[in-house]
MIDOSE-1310 file (N, C-alpha, C; in nm, 2 decimals, decimal comma, always signed):
residues 135
mrie	+1,36/-0,01/-0,65/+1,33/-0,15/-0,66/+1,41/-0,22/-0,55; +1,34/-0,32/-0,49/+1,40/-0,40/-0,39/+1,35/-0,54/-0,40; +1,45/-0,64/-0,37/+1,41/-0,78/-0,37/+1,44/-0,83/-0,23; +1,34/-0,88/-0,16/+1,35/-0,94/-0,03/+1,36/-1,09/-0,05
krcf	+1,48/-1,15/-0,03/+1,51/-1,29/-0,05/+1,44/-1,38/+0,06; +1,39/-1,49/+0,02/+1,33/-1,59/+0,11/+1,23/-1,52/+0,21; +1,14/-1,44/+0,16/+1,05/-1,36/+0,24/+0,93/-1,43/+0,29; +0,89/-1,54/+0,22/+0,77/-1,62/+0,26/+0,80/-1,76/+0,22
dske	+0,71/-1,85/+0,29/+0,72/-1,99/+0,27/+0,60/-2,05/+0,21; +0,49/-1,98/+0,21/+0,36/-2,04/+0,16/+0,27/-1,93/+0,10; +0,16/-1,98/+0,04/+0,06/-1,88/-0,01/+0,00/-1,81/+0,10; -0,02/-1,88/+0,22/-0,08/-1,82/+0,33/+0,01/-1,70/+0,38
dvyr	+0,14/-1,72/+0,38/+0,23/-1,60/+0,41/+0,21/-1,49/+0,32; +0,19/-1,52/+0,19/+0,17/-1,41/+0,09/+0,04/-1,34/+0,12; -0,07/-1,42/+0,15/-0,20/-1,36/+0,18/-0,19/-1,27/+0,30; -0,12/-1,31/+0,40/-0,11/-1,23/+0,52/-0,04/-1,09/+0,48
dmie	+0,07/-1,10/+0,40/+0,14/-0,98/+0,36/+0,05/-0,89/+0,28; -0,03/-0,95/+0,19/-0,12/-0,87/+0,11/-0,23/-0,80/+0,19; -0,27/-0,87/+0,30/-0,37/-0,80/+0,39/-0,31/-0,68/+0,45; -0,18/-0,69/+0,49/-0,11/-0,58/+0,55/-0,09/-0,47/+0,45
tgfw	-0,05/-0,50/+0,33/-0,03/-0,39/+0,23/-0,16/-0,33/+0,17; -0,26/-0,41/+0,17/-0,39/-0,36/+0,11/-0,39/-0,37/-0,04; -0,29/-0,42/-0,10/-0,28/-0,43/-0,24/-0,37/-0,53/-0,30; -0,41/-0,52/-0,43/-0,50/-0,61/-0,50/-0,42/-0,71/-0,57
ptty	-0,45/-0,84/-0,56/-0,37/-0,95/-0,62/-0,42/-1,00/-0,76; -0,33/-1,05/-0,83/-0,36/-1,13/-0,95/-0,25/-1,23/-0,96; -0,27/-1,34/-1,04/-0,16/-1,44/-1,06/-0,11/-1,42/-1,21; +0,02/-1,43/-1,22/+0,08/-1,42/-1,35/+0,17/-1,54/-1,37
lsap	+0,15/-1,61/-1,48/+0,23/-1,72/-1,52/+0,32/-1,67/-1,64; +0,45/-1,67/-1,62/+0,54/-1,62/-1,72/+0,60/-1,75/-1,79; +0,55/-1,76/-1,92/+0,60/-1,88/-2,00/+0,74/-1,85/-2,05; +0,81/-1,95/-2,10/+0,95/-1,93/-2,15/+0,95/-1,81/-2,25
spel	+1,04/-1,72/-2,22/+1,05/-1,60/-2,31/+1,19/-1,54/-2,30; +1,22/-1,45/-2,39/+1,35/-1,39/-2,39/+1,35/-1,28/-2,28; +1,46/-1,22/-2,25/+1,48/-1,11/-2,16/+1,40/-1,00/-2,21; +1,32/-0,93/-2,12/+1,24/-0,82/-2,16/+1,33/-0,69/-2,16
plhw	+1,28/-0,59/-2,24/+1,36/-0,46/-2,23/+1,33/-0,38/-2,10; +1,42/-0,30/-2,06/+1,40/-0,22/-1,94/+1,27/-0,13/-1,97; +1,19/-0,12/-1,87/+1,06/-0,04/-1,88/+1,03/+0,00/-1,74; +0,92/+0,07/-1,72/+0,87/+0,11/-1,59/+0,71/+0,11/-1,60
hdgd	+0,65/+0,11/-1,48/+0,51/+0,11/-1,46/+0,47/+0,24/-1,39; +0,35/+0,29/-1,41/+0,30/+0,41/-1,34/+0,23/+0,38/-1,21; +0,24/+0,26/-1,16/+0,18/+0,23/-1,03/+0,28/+0,14/-0,95; +0,26/+0,14/-0,82/+0,34/+0,06/-0,73/+0,30/-0,09/-0,75
vigy	+0,40/-0,18/-0,75/+0,38/-0,32/-0,77/+0,46/-0,40/-0,66; +0,39/-0,49/-0,60/+0,46/-0,59/-0,51/+0,43/-0,73/-0,57; +0,54/-0,80/-0,60/+0,53/-0,94/-0,65/+0,59/-1,04/-0,56; +0,54/-1,16/-0,57/+0,58/-1,27/-0,49/+0,61/-1,39/-0,59
lmsg	+0,74/-1,44/-0,59/+0,77/-1,55/-0,68/+0,73/-1,68/-0,62; +0,63/-1,74/-0,67/+0,58/-1,87/-0,61/+0,65/-1,99/-0,66; +0,69/-2,00/-0,79/+0,76/-2,11/-0,84/+0,84/-2,07/-0,97; +0,95/-2,15/-0,99/+1,03/-2,13/-1,10/+1,15/-2,03/-1,06
etyl	+1,24/-2,01/-1,16/+1,35/-1,92/-1,13/+1,38/-1,83/-1,25; +1,42/-1,71/-1,22/+1,45/-1,62/-1,33/+1,54/-1,51/-1,26; +1,55/-1,39/-1,33/+1,62/-1,28/-1,27/+1,55/-1,15/-1,31; +1,57/-1,05/-1,24/+1,52/-0,92/-1,27/+1,64/-0,83/-1,30
lneh	+1,62/-0,75/-1,40/+1,72/-0,65/-1,43/+1,69/-0,52/-1,36; +1,78/-0,46/-1,29/+1,76/-0,33/-1,23/+1,78/-0,22/-1,33; +1,77/-0,09/-1,28/+1,79/+0,02/-1,37/+1,92/+0,03/-1,44; +2,03/-0,04/-1,38/+2,16/-0,04/-1,44/+2,18/-0,16/-1,53
gerc	+2,08/-0,24/-1,55/+2,09/-0,36/-1,63/+2,16/-0,48/-1,56; +2,18/-0,47/-1,43/+2,24/-0,57/-1,35/+2,14/-0,68/-1,32; +2,18/-0,81/-1,33/+2,09/-0,92/-1,30/+2,08/-0,94/-1,15; +1,96/-0,96/-1,10/+1,92/-0,99/-0,96/+1,84/-1,12/-0,96
pltp	+1,90/-1,23/-0,92/+1,84/-1,36/-0,93/+1,71/-1,36/-0,84; +1,61/-1,44/-0,89/+1,49/-1,46/-0,83/+1,46/-1,61/-0,81; +1,42/-1,65/-0,69/+1,38/-1,78/-0,66/+1,25/-1,78/-0,58; +1,19/-1,90/-0,57/+1,06/-1,91/-0,49/+1,08/-1,85/-0,35
gdkl	+0,99/-1,78/-0,30/+1,00/-1,71/-0,17/+1,04/-1,57/-0,17; +1,08/-1,52/-0,29/+1,13/-1,38/-0,30/+1,02/-1,29/-0,32; +1,03/-1,17/-0,26/+0,93/-1,06/-0,27/+0,99/-0,95/-0,35; +0,92/-0,90/-0,45/+0,97/-0,79/-0,53/+0,89/-0,66/-0,49
iipa	+0,96/-0,55/-0,46/+0,89/-0,43/-0,44/+0,94/-0,33/-0,55; +0,85/-0,30/-0,64/+0,88/-0,21/-0,75/+0,79/-0,09/-0,75; +0,85/+0,02/-0,70/+0,77/+0,15/-0,70/+0,74/+0,20/-0,83; +0,64/+0,28/-0,85/+0,60/+0,35/-0,97/+0,73/+0,42/-1,02
galh	+0,76/+0,41/-1,15/+0,87/+0,48/-1,21/+1,00/+0,40/-1,20; +1,01/+0,29/-1,13/+1,14/+0,22/-1,12/+1,17/+0,14/-1,25; +1,28/+0,17/-1,31/+1,32/+0,10/-1,43/+1,36/-0,04/-1,39; +1,31/-0,14/-1,47/+1,34/-0,28/-1,44/+1,30/-0,37/-1,56
aegk	+1,33/-0,50/-1,56/+1,28/-0,59/-1,66/+1,30/-0,73/-1,61; +1,20/-0,82/-1,65/+1,22/-0,96/-1,62/+1,32/-1,02/-1,71; +1,40/-1,10/-1,65/+1,50/-1,17/-1,73/+1,45/-1,29/-1,81; +1,54/-1,35/-1,89/+1,50/-1,47/-1,97/+1,44/-1,57/-1,88
vtkp	+1,33/-1,63/-1,93/+1,26/-1,74/-1,86/+1,27/-1,86/-1,94; +1,33/-1,97/-1,89/+1,35/-2,09/-1,96/+1,25/-2,20/-1,93; +1,19/-2,19/-1,80/+1,08/-2,28/-1,76/+0,98/-2,19/-1,69; +0,85/-2,23/-1,70/+0,75/-2,14/-1,64/+0,78/-2,09/-1,50
vtyi	+0,74/-1,96/-1,48/+0,76/-1,89/-1,35/+0,62/-1,84/-1,31; +0,58/-1,87/-1,19/+0,45/-1,82/-1,14/+0,47/-1,72/-1,03; +0,40/-1,60/-1,05/+0,41/-1,49/-0,96/+0,26/-1,47/-0,90; +0,25/-1,42/-0,78/+0,14/-1,35/-0,74/+0,18/-1,20/-0,74
vtmr	+0,12/-1,12/-0,83/+0,15/-0,98/-0,84/+0,04/-0,90/-0,78; +0,07/-0,79/-0,71/-0,03/-0,71/-0,65/-0,01/-0,56/-0,69; -0,12/-0,49/-0,69/-0,11/-0,35/-0,72/-0,20/-0,27/-0,62; -0,16/-0,14/-0,61/-0,23/-0,06/-0,51/-0,38/-0,05/-0,54
dpkp	-0,42/-0,02/-0,67/-0,56/+0,00/-0,71/-0,60/-0,11/-0,80; -0,72/-0,15/-0,80/-0,77/-0,25/-0,89/-0,78/-0,19/-1,03; -0,71/-0,26/-1,13/-0,71/-0,21/-1,27/-0,71/-0,34/-1,35; -0,75/-0,33/-1,48/-0,73/-0,44/-1,57/-0,58/-0,47/-1,58
flqa	-0,55/-0,60/-1,59/-0,41/-0,65/-1,59/-0,32/-0,57/-1,69; -0,37/-0,57/-1,81/-0,29/-0,51/-1,92/-0,27/-0,36/-1,90; -0,36/-0,30/-1,84/-0,34/-0,15/-1,81/-0,24/-0,14/-1,69; -0,26/-0,21/-1,59/-0,18/-0,20/-1,47/-0,03/-0,23/-1,49
frml	-0,01/-0,33/-1,58/+0,13/-0,38/-1,60/+0,18/-0,35/-1,74; +0,13/-0,25/-1,81/+0,18/-0,22/-1,94/+0,32/-0,17/-1,92; +0,41/-0,20/-2,01/+0,55/-0,17/-2,01/+0,57/-0,03/-2,07; +0,61/+0,07/-1,99/+0,63/+0,20/-2,04/+0,77/+0,22/-2,08
dpat	+0,79/+0,28/-2,20/+0,92/+0,30/-2,26/+1,01/+0,40/-2,17; +1,14/+0,36/-2,15/+1,23/+0,45/-2,07/+1,24/+0,59/-2,14; +1,22/+0,60/-2,27/+1,23/+0,73/-2,33/+1,12/+0,82/-2,28; +1,01/+0,77/-2,23/+0,90/+0,85/-2,17/+0,91/+0,86/-2,02
ypdp	+1,03/+0,82/-1,97/+1,04/+0,81/-1,82/+1,02/+0,95/-1,76; +0,93/+0,95/-1,66/+0,89/+1,07/-1,60/+1,00/+1,13/-1,50; +0,98/+1,25/-1,47/+1,06/+1,31/-1,37/+1,01/+1,25/-1,24; +1,10/+1,17/-1,16/+1,06/+1,11/-1,04/+0,99/+1,20/-0,94
qmlv	+1,02/+1,33/-0,95/+0,95/+1,42/-0,86/+0,80/+1,43/-0,89; +0,76/+1,39/-1,02/+0,62/+1,40/-1,06/+0,54/+1,28/-1,02; +0,61/+1,17/-0,98/+0,54/+1,05/-0,95/+0,48/+1,06/-0,81; +0,36/+1,01/-0,79/+0,30/+1,01/-0,66/+0,32/+0,87/-0,60
lape	+0,41/+0,85/-0,51/+0,44/+0,72/-0,45/+0,37/+0,72/-0,31; +0,32/+0,60/-0,27/+0,26/+0,59/-0,15/+0,36/+0,61/-0,03; +0,32/+0,69/+0,07/+0,42/+0,72/+0,18/+0,47/+0,60/+0,25; +0,39/+0,50/+0,27/+0,44/+0,38/+0,34/+0,54/+0,30/+0,25
llae	+0,52/+0,30/+0,12/+0,61/+0,23/+0,03/+0,74/+0,31/+0,03; +0,73/+0,44/+0,02/+0,85/+0,53/+0,03/+0,93/+0,50/+0,15; +0,86/+0,50/+0,27/+0,93/+0,47/+0,40/+0,99/+0,34/+0,40; +0,93/+0,24/+0,34/+0,99/+0,10/+0,33/+1,11/+0,10/+0,25
lags	+1,11/+0,18/+0,14/+1,22/+0,18/+0,05/+1,34/+0,27/+0,10; +1,31/+0,36/+0,19/+1,41/+0,45/+0,23/+1,53/+0,38/+0,29; +1,65/+0,41/+0,24/+1,77/+0,35/+0,29/+1,79/+0,21/+0,25; +1,71/+0,15/+0,16/+1,73/+0,01/+0,12/+1,84/+0,01/+0,02
vqp	+1,91/-0,10/+0,02/+2,02/-0,12/-0,08/+1,98/-0,23/-0,18; +2,01/-0,20/-0,30/+1,98/-0,30/-0,41/+2,07/-0,42/-0,40; +2,01/-0,54/-0,40/+2,10/-0,66/-0,39/+2,19/-0,67/-0,51
């Protein structure tokens, strides 16, 4: 998992990035809610925080603050969780393949966490994540 701080300034910047990645977009409005439990997804996700503030928990349960302009890169199998939301947060979230929202973003239990060797990650996402340091 990686967070790129202040990665974009506008929706147009996000659209340009989505064209480069080829990922399929949807919009997600996160209403006020408690911190979510650690979980993982079985597909690569790239998210763009458009408005509001929150934090993301990494696989160690450490808080990583999120503000508008931040880009989240969450590869398949990466343990993470959205933090407590006190005011609405708007994301543009993208996925490699078009799927129904609830299927694409279902929260998978860490107890069922797969052997990372068994996950098929996109080569370009792996290359992008290689050598990255978690903030």
